[in-house]
C-alpha positions, 0 to 999 in steps of 0.5 A: 143297068143289066148286062145280058147273059151270054148263052154260050157261057150259060150253057157251060154251067148246065148239067145233064143228070139222070137216074134209073135202076141203080145208075146215076149219072151227072155231068157238065154240058161242056164235057159232051162231045169231048169226054162224053160222047153221045150216040142218039141212034143207039141211045148210048153214052161213051165215057172218056178219061175216067177218074183214076179212083173209079178205074181202080175200083172197076179193075178190082171188081173184075179180078 
């Protein structure tokens, strides 16, 4: 017999991905609303809690 899948659990494994003009982004659906905020009105994403290695690269590039 089969066990029916729990939609909430399955959604946690879903990924959002996109690519355009030198930008590539991919993240797990469960991060939306916590570490990633989506502003539908302005079509923007706000990322929180960036990886340390990425922060270091950005700081060096800005200097």
